C-alpha positions in Angstrom: -4.8 38.3 16.8 -6.9 36.5 19.5 -8.1 34.0 16.8 -4.5 33.3 15.9 -3.6 32.6 19.5 -6.7 30.4 19.9 -5.7 28.3 16.9 -2.2 27.9 18.2 -3.6 26.8 21.6 -5.8 24.3 19.7 -2.8 22.9 17.8 -0.8 22.7 20.9 -3.4 20.5 22.5 -3.6 18.1 19.6 0.2 18.0 19.3 0.3 16.9 22.9 -2.3 14.2 22.3 -0.6 13.0 19.2 2.7 12.8 21.0 1.0 10.2 23.3 -0.6 8.4 20.4 -4.1 9.9 21.2 -6.0 11.1 18.1 -8.5 13.2 20.0 -9.4 16.6 18.6 -8.7 19.6 20.8 -12.2 20.0 22.1 -12.4 16.6 23.7 -9.8 17.3 26.5 -11.1 20.8 26.6 -14.6 19.5 27.5 -13.0 17.5 30.3 -11.1 20.4 31.7 -14.1 22.7 31.3 -16.3 20.2 33.1 -13.9 19.9 36.0 -13.7 23.7 36.4 -17.6 24.0 36.2 -18.1 21.4 38.9 -15.5 23.2 41.2 -17.1 26.5 40.5 -20.5 25.4 41.3 -19.3 23.5 44.4 -17.6 26.7 45.7 -20.8 28.6 45.0 -22.8 26.2 47.1 -20.3 26.6 49.9 -20.3 30.4 49.7 -16.6 30.4 48.9 -16.6 31.7 45.4 -16.8 35.4 46.0 -15.4 35.7 49.5 -11.8 35.1 50.7 -11.8 31.4 51.6 -9.1 28.6 51.6 -11.5 26.6 49.4 -10.6 29.1 46.5 -7.3 27.2 46.3 -9.4 24.3 44.7 -9.4 26.2 41.3 -5.6 26.5 40.9 -5.2 22.9 42.1 -7.5 21.7 39.4 -5.8 23.8 36.8 -2.3 22.6 37.9 -2.1 19.5 35.7 -3.5 21.0 32.5 -1.2 24.0 32.9 1.9 21.9 33.4 1.0 19.6 30.4 0.0 22.3 28.0 2.1 25.2 29.1 5.4 23.3 29.8 4.8 20.2 27.5 5.3 17.9 30.4 3.0 14.9 30.1 2.1 13.7 33.6 1.3 9.9 34.4 -2.3 9.3 35.1 -2.0 9.0 38.8 -0.2 12.3 39.1 -2.6 14.0 36.7 -5.7 12.9 38.6 -4.2 13.5 42.1 -5.0 17.3 42.4 -8.6 16.8 41.2 -9.2 13.9 43.6 -7.7 15.9 46.4 -9.9 18.8 45.6 -13.0 16.6 45.4 -12.2 15.1 48.9 -11.6 18.6 50.2 -14.9 20.0 48.8 -16.9 17.0 50.1 -15.6 17.6 53.6 -17.4 20.9 53.8 -21.2 20.8 53.9 -22.9 22.6 50.9 -25.8 25.0 51.1 -28.5 23.0 49.4 -30.9 25.9 49.6 -29.2 27.2 46.5 -29.4 23.9 44.6 -31.0 20.5 45.1 -27.8 18.6 44.7 -24.1 19.1 45.3 -21.8 19.5 42.2 -18.5 18.4 44.0 -19.0 14.6 43.3 -19.5 15.6 39.4 -15.8 16.4 39.5 -15.0 12.8 40.2 -17.1 11.7 37.3 -15.1 14.0 34.9 -11.8 12.7 36.3 -12.7 9.1 35.8 -13.9 9.8 32.2 -10.7 11.8 31.4 -8.3 9.1 32.8 -10.1 6.3 31.1 -10.2 8.0 27.7 -6.6 9.0 27.9 -4.7 6.3 29.7 -6.8 3.2 29.4 -9.3 1.0 31.1 -7.1 -0.2 34.0 -6.2 3.4 35.2 -9.8 4.4 34.7 -10.9 1.5 37.1 -8.3 2.4 39.6 -9.4 6.2 39.7 -13.0 5.0 39.7 -12.3 2.8 42.8 -10.6 5.8 44.5 -13.6 8.1 43.6 -16.0 5.6 45.1 -13.8 5.5 48.3 -13.9 9.3 48.4 -17.7 9.3 48.0 -18.1 6.7 50.8 -15.8 8.7 53.2 -17.7 11.8 52.4 -21.0 10.0 53.1 -20.0 8.3 56.3 -17.4 10.5 58.0 -18.2 13.8 56.3 -21.3 16.0 56.3 -23.1 13.5 54.1 -23.9 13.4 50.5 -27.4 14.1 49.2 -28.2 11.9 46.2 -25.3 9.3 46.8 -26.8 6.8 44.4 -27.0 9.3 41.6 -23.4 10.3 42.0 -22.4 6.6 42.1 -24.2 6.1 38.8 -22.5 9.2 37.4 -19.1 7.6 38.2 -20.2 4.6 36.1 -21.4 6.8 33.3 -18.0 8.7 33.3 -16.2 5.4 33.1 -18.4 4.2 30.2 -18.0 7.4 28.3 -14.2 7.3 28.7 -14.0 3.8 27.6 -16.2 4.4 24.6 -13.9 7.3 23.5 -10.9 5.1 24.1 -12.3 2.4 22.0 -13.3 4.8 19.2 -9.9 6.3 19.3 -8.1 3.0 19.0 -10.4 1.8 16.2 -9.7 5.1 14.3 -5.9 4.6 14.8 -6.1 1.0 13.6 -8.1 2.0 10.6 -5.5 4.7 9.8 -2.8 2.2 10.1 -4.6 -0.3 7.9 -5.1 2.4 5.2 -1.5 3.5 5.5 -0.4 -0.2 5.1 -2.8 -0.6 2.1 -1.5 2.6 0.5 2.0 1.4 1.0 1.3 -2.0 -0.6 -0.6 -0.4 -3.5 2.4 2.0 -4.0 4.9 -0.8 -3.9 2.7 -2.9 -6.4 2.4 0.0 -8.8 6.1 0.7 -8.7 6.9 -3.0 -9.3 4.4 -3.1 -12.2 5.9 0.1 -13.8 9.4 -1.4 -13.2 8.4 -4.6 -15.0 6.9 -2.5 -17.9 10.0 -0.5 -18.3 12.2 -3.5 -18.0 10.2 -5.4 -20.6 10.3 -2.4 -23.0 14.0 -1.8 -22.5 15.0 -5.4 -22.7 13.0 -6.2 -25.8 14.0 -2.9 -27.6 17.7 -3.3 -26.8 17.5 -7.0 -27.8 16.0 -6.2 -31.2 18.3 -3.2 -31.7 21.4 -5.4 -31.0 20.2 -7.9 -33.5 19.8 -5.2 -36.1 23.3 -3.8 -35.2 24.8 -7.3 -35.4 23.3 -7.7 -38.9 24.9 -4.4 -40.0 28.2 -5.4 -38.6 28.0 -8.7 -40.4 27.2 -6.9 -43.6 30.2 -4.5 -43.3 32.4 -7.5 -42.4 31.3 -9.3 -45.6 32.5 -6.2 -47.6 36.0 -6.7 -46.0 36.1 -10.4 -46.9 34.7 -9.7 -50.4 31.7 -12.1 -49.9 29.2 -9.5 -51.2 29.5 -6.4 -53.2 30.0 -3.1 -51.4 26.8 -1.6 -52.6 24.6 -4.4 -51.4 26.4 -4.6 -48.0 26.1 -0.8 -47.5 22.4 -1.0 -48.4 21.8 -4.0 -46.0 23.7 -2.2 -43.1 21.8 1.0 -43.7 18.5 -0.8 -43.6 19.5 -2.7 -40.4 20.6 0.5 -38.7 17.4 2.2 -39.8 15.3 -0.4 -38.3 17.4 -0.3 -35.1 16.8 3.5 -35.0 13.1 2.9 -35.4 12.9 0.4 -32.6 14.9 2.7 -30.4 12.6 5.6 -31.0 9.5 3.6 -30.4 10.9 2.3 -27.1 11.7 5.9 -26.0 8.1 6.9 -26.8 6.7 3.9 -24.8 9.0 4.7 -21.9 8.1 8.3 -21.9 4.4 7.5 -22.0 4.8 5.1 -19.1 6.8 7.6 -16.9 4.3 10.3 -17.9 1.4 8.1 -16.6 3.2 7.6 -13.4 4.0 11.2 -12.8 0.8 12.9 -14.1 -1.9 10.2 -13.5 -4.2 8.9 -16.2 -3.9 10.8 -19.5 -4.9 9.8 -22.9 -5.7 6.1 -23.3 -3.2 4.1 -25.2 -4.0 0.6 -26.6 -1.8 -1.9 -24.7 -0.6 -5.0 -26.5 -2.4 -8.3 -26.1 -2.2 -11.9 -27.2 -3.1 -11.0 -30.7 0.0 -8.8 -31.0 2.4 -11.8 -30.3 2.5 -12.6 -33.9 3.6 -9.2 -34.7 6.2 -9.4 -31.9 7.5 -12.5 -33.4 7.8 -11.0 -36.9 9.7 -8.0 -35.5 12.2 -10.2 -33.8 12.5 -12.6 -36.7 13.2 -9.6 -39.1 15.8 -8.4 -36.6 17.8 -11.5 -37.3 16.7 -14.1 -34.6 15.0 -16.9 -36.4 11.6 -17.5 -34.7 8.9 -20.0 -35.5 5.4 -19.3 -34.3 2.3 -21.6 -33.9 -1.0 -20.2 -32.9 -4.2 -22.1 -32.3 -7.6 -21.2 -30.9 -9.6 -18.0 -30.6 -7.5 -15.4 -28.9 -10.6 -13.2 -28.5 -11.5 -15.5 -25.6 -8.7 -14.0 -23.5 -9.3 -11.1 -21.3 -7.3 -7.9 -21.9 -5.2 -8.3 -18.8 -4.5 -12.0 -19.6 -3.4 -11.1 -23.1 -1.1 -8.4 -21.9 0.6 -10.7 -19.4 1.1 -13.4 -22.1 2.5 -10.8 -24.5 4.9 -9.5 -21.9 6.1 -13.0 -21.0 6.7 -13.8 -24.7 8.5 -10.5 -25.1 10.8 -11.1 -22.2 11.4 -14.7 -23.3 12.5 -13.7 -26.8 14.6 -10.9 -25.4 16.4 -13.6 -23.2 16.9 -15.8 -26.4 18.4 -12.9 -28.3 20.7 -12.2 -25.3 21.8 -15.7 -24.4 21.4 -17.6 -27.7 21.2 -15.2 -30.6 22.2 -17.9 -33.1 19.5 -20.4 -32.1 16.0 -20.8 -33.3 13.1 -19.9 -31.0 9.9 -21.6 -31.2 6.8 -19.9 -29.8 3.5 -21.7 -29.4 0.3 -20.2 -28.2 -2.9 -22.3 -27.8 -6.2 -21.2 -26.4 -9.2 -23.3 -25.7 -12.2 -22.9 -23.6 -11.2 -22.0 -20.1 -7.4 -22.4 -20.7 -4.4 -21.0 -22.4 -0.8 -22.1 -22.8 2.3 -20.2 -24.0 5.4 -22.2 -24.7 8.8 -20.7 -25.8 11.7 -23.0 -26.5 15.2 -22.4 -27.9 18.3 -24.5 -28.3 21.1 -23.8 -25.8 23.8 -24.4 -28.5 26.0 -26.3 -26.1 26.1 -23.4 -23.6 23.8 -24.1 -20.6 22.2 -21.1 -19.0 22.7 -20.5 -15.4 20.7 -18.5 -12.9 22.2 -15.6 -11.0 23.9 -16.4 -7.7 21.5 -14.3 -5.8 18.4 -16.1 -7.3 16.2 -15.2 -10.2 17.2 -12.4 -12.5 14.7 -9.4 -12.8 13.4 -10.8 -16.1 12.6 -14.3 -14.7 11.2 -12.7 -11.5 9.0 -10.4 -13.6 7.7 -13.3 -15.6 6.9 -15.2 -12.4 5.1 -12.2 -11.0 3.0 -11.7 -14.2 2.1 -15.3 -14.1 1.2 -15.1 -10.5 -1.1 -12.1 -11.2 -2.8 -14.1 -14.0 -3.3 -17.1 -11.7 -1.1 -19.1 -14.0 1.7 -21.5 -13.5 5.1 -20.8 -15.1 8.0 -23.1 -15.6 11.3 -21.6 -16.8 14.5 -23.6 -17.0 16.7 -26.0 -18.9 14.8 -28.9 -20.6 17.3 -31.2 -22.1 19.3 -29.4 -24.7 16.7 -26.6 -24.8 15.7 -23.6 -22.6 11.9 -23.8 -21.9 9.4 -21.2 -20.7 6.0 -22.8 -20.2 3.0 -20.8 -19.0 -0.3 -22.6 -18.3 -3.5 -20.8 -17.5 -6.6 -22.5 -16.3 -5.5 -25.9 -17.5 -6.7 -29.0 -15.5 -4.8 -32.2 -15.0 -5.6 -34.7 -17.7 -6.4 -32.0 -20.2 -5.1 -32.0 -23.8 -1.7 -30.4 -24.0 -0.7 -28.9 -27.4 3.1 -29.5 -27.9 5.2 -26.8 -29.6 5.8 -27.4 -33.3 2.7 -29.4 -34.1 -0.4 -28.1 -35.8 -4.0 -29.1 -35.9 -5.7 -28.8 -39.3 -8.7 -26.5 -39.5 -7.6 -24.1 -36.7 -7.2 -20.5 -37.6 -3.7 -19.0 -37.7 -2.4 -15.5 -37.0 -1.7 -13.3 -40.0 1.8 -13.8 -41.3 2.2 -17.4 -40.0 3.0 -20.2 -42.5 1.7 -23.7 -42.1 5.3 -24.8 -41.2 5.2 -22.5 -38.2 7.8 -20.1 -39.5 7.1 -16.5 -39.8 6.5 -15.3 -43.3 
């Protein structure tokens, strides 16, 4: 029971400190209060007023007045009012001569050192200097007008030590508080960045899967319409529609699996490692979109193994989002994707015809897709250009290219360079 009460008392002290923005543990103010009580008790003993009825005994409740008010009633006192009882007690004790036969030096001036340290550590350097100046004045008055102070120079030095100790505690407390704030800000930034990354991943997965699914559904709808018009036999149309819907179902299921894995990773932390797509998977991405009904031409040059995994993933996601935008805004056009990699540089270009309908940006700025592409490019240290280029819409990502370097235009090939599997010399997906 007593231990529980003691823990509550400790918690109350730290709550009072935290309410004032002071991160001291409970034992720091307790050492200050205990030191003051010890000095007062020893000073009363030297004046033969500790065990006999004497007005000086009022010094003990006076010193305890401020701590009791602050801890017992939760009333935080300003520095001048908090230190006033202790300063008055010190002056009162110094006005009475101690019996130095019992001890070689008086303990009453030590109370002033504890008061200076406490005020400096709690309220700041300026209040500490003010209380220190008052304490020096009390010492001077006691030495000149009072019974005198033995070891005056020692007590004067102790006041300086009290101020230095309080200032050091204050500096350490403020440094600790600043470090905690920096860690909190870093944690918030990391959390926001991770949320944005997961949001981009889910957006890319959903946008791509929906675009491919819609292309398959459009193909199935056109096949059924051909039956109505009599352009193709019913059996062939049904078979084509069934194949398109099966592909759409497969894409949807794969997207759901990817989304669940992403959300599971966010909720449960790192689990089983899953291979993320890279630059080498862009060819498969192009084939998937082409098979869904959007005509895509692909040109690949250079050794993709030169690219880091993070770079390959970023380029893959940008190509994925670009093709999803083509399927959404210009499903009847032809998209041309070109990826070129050379030593120290890479370039990804996605073009498509506008078909006479220019694309416009949202009134509130970039859409989430373009914003995500710009964010990915910024993470890679690449430049990204996205916008209308004549009669085409252009997405151009350049990584590590220097001015004056060789640019590889979309649609042109260089003999002798390796191609991705499934890419024909003409650039169309086979």
